[in-house]
N, C-alpha and C positions, 0 to 999 in steps of 0.2 A: 945309554943317552949322559950325554956329558953336559955340563952346564950352560956353556957357550949355544947348546943347541935349544937346549932347555930355554933359558933367555931368549933367544930369535922368535921360537913360537911363540911364548907370551906375546911378544911385540908385536907380532904376526896377528894375533889374539885380538889384543884390547887395541890398536891404530883406529878402527874405524870409530867402535865407539868412544874414543879419546876424544877424536877427532869433532865429533858430534858434539862432544859436554862443552868442547872449548868453545866452537861456533857459538853455543845455544849461551853458554856464560859470558863471551863478547858483545852478545846481541840481545841481552837479555830485558832492554826496554824497548826494544824495537818486538820483539816475540811477544811480551807481556803486552801491547798497546794492540798487537793483531788477536791475539785471545780476548783481549777485555771489551772489541770492538763486537766481536763473534760472540761472546756471553749476552752482549746488550743488546743486539738484533733478536737472537733466542728472545729476552725478555719482553725487548718491541711487540715481536709477533704474539707474545701471548696477552698483550695489551691489547690487541688487535684483536684479538678471539674473543677475548673475554668481554670486549667493548660489542661485539658481533652481536654473540649471544645473551648479554642485557637487551639490547636491541629486539631479539627474539620476545626472551621474557618480558617485557613490557608492555608488545603488543599482546601478548597471553595474559596479562594481568588485566588489560585495556576491553580484551572481549569477555573476560570473565567476569567484572563489573566486580571486581573486589572493592570491598569499604576503603573510606578512606581512612586514613588515621587519624585528624581530628575529625572525628563524626559529630560534636557538637556545633549545631551552626549558630553563624557568625550571630553576634548579638548588635542590637542597634547602640549609637556611640552613646557613649556615658555609663555602658557598661562594661565590667571588666570580662574579657575571653578568659577560658582559665588554659591552664597549661597544660602540654603533653603530659604523660603520663612519665615519669621518672626514669622509668624501662626507657622510653624514647631518646629523651635527653640524653642516658649515659650512654645512646648508640652513637646519636649526631655526634658527641665529642668524642670517641675512640673512631670513628672512620678518622679526623682530624688528625688523629696521631699517628694510630694505626689502621689504616685501611684493612689490610690481610688478616690482621686480630678482629675487625671490626664483622666480616664475612663469615670467618668460623664463629664465632659466638652468635649471631643471630642465627646463624644453621641450628646451635644446638638449642637456640630459643625456638625455632618452629619443629624441630624433631622435638619437643619436650610437647609445645600444642598438640601434635600427632600424637603422638601416645593419650594425653588428657583425651583426644577428640574420641581412639581408639574405645578409649575406658568406659568413658559415656555411652557409646553406642552397644558395650558388653563386647566389644570383639576381643579375642585374646590381643593382648599387649605383648610380640614376639621380643626377640630378645635383640634383633637388629631392625632399624628402619626400614630397609626392605620389607623387612615380614609385615612390619606394623601395616606401610602401606600397600601392601598386596592385601590384607585383609579388609583394609577401607577400600579398596578398587572392586574387592568381591560382594562386597558387603551391597555394595550398590544405593550407596546412603550417602553417597560424597559426588559431587559436580565431578566430570570426567575432565573438567577445565582446570580446576583444583588438583586433581591428580596429574597432570603438566606440569602446573604452575611447582606443585612439590618435587617432582622430578627431576624439573630443570634444573630448582634451584642447589636440588643434591648431586647436582650435574656439576655445575658452575665451581659451588664448595670444592668439591672433590677436586677441581681442574686447579682451585686459588691452594688447597693443601698440598697438593702432589707437586707441583711446580718449585717449591723451595723459596727461596728467601728472591723475592723480585717487588720492584714498584707497581703494587696496583694502583692505580688510576682514582683518585678521591671522588671523583664523580660516580664513576663505576660504582663502588664502595657503597657508596650513598643510595644509588638505585637499588641495589641488592638490599641494602636495610629495609627500604621505603616498600619493596615487593614482600617481602618478607614479613613484614610487618601486618602488611595487609592482608596475608595469606594466615598469618597467626591471626588477625581479628575474623576471618574467614572460621575457620576452623574451629574456634571459641562458639560462636554461633550456630555447629553443628550439636543438635539432639536425637 
């Protein structure tokens, strides 16, 4: 093979990839806009799924009669109503700044409360939260409605954790935190 044949074959082999790269370079803004819209659609779809799942979770929480966040009754006028616990104040601020982080941290607080409840019941506290939930289920000492809420909170947390960087709706994250803290209150009452 002489150098002219080699050069001719090389040009033939690189013609299509080169043309594609040249077109991509020429229309990079347009291609970027198309890809950006596609990614936003995926994220919007996630927001819709998260919102729907939160509606289901909210209905389950109402059905299970979870304790309200501020268990303190309202006082007659002239008396100061106590502020919510520092932990809840922290989460309310975190939701406004970083809703995704608030969901992740609220789930960690639920995990901790579930482990404490299992330990109080004398159940083995497994390595994973799945094992802890399984022990709580089989013990029969935890309301099945609470188990369902716990499972759904975990599923929502997992979807947030695995979707990557996304603009989670603040209101949805706020509702997640409220239900998580209501569940924590119920878990702390298990003896």
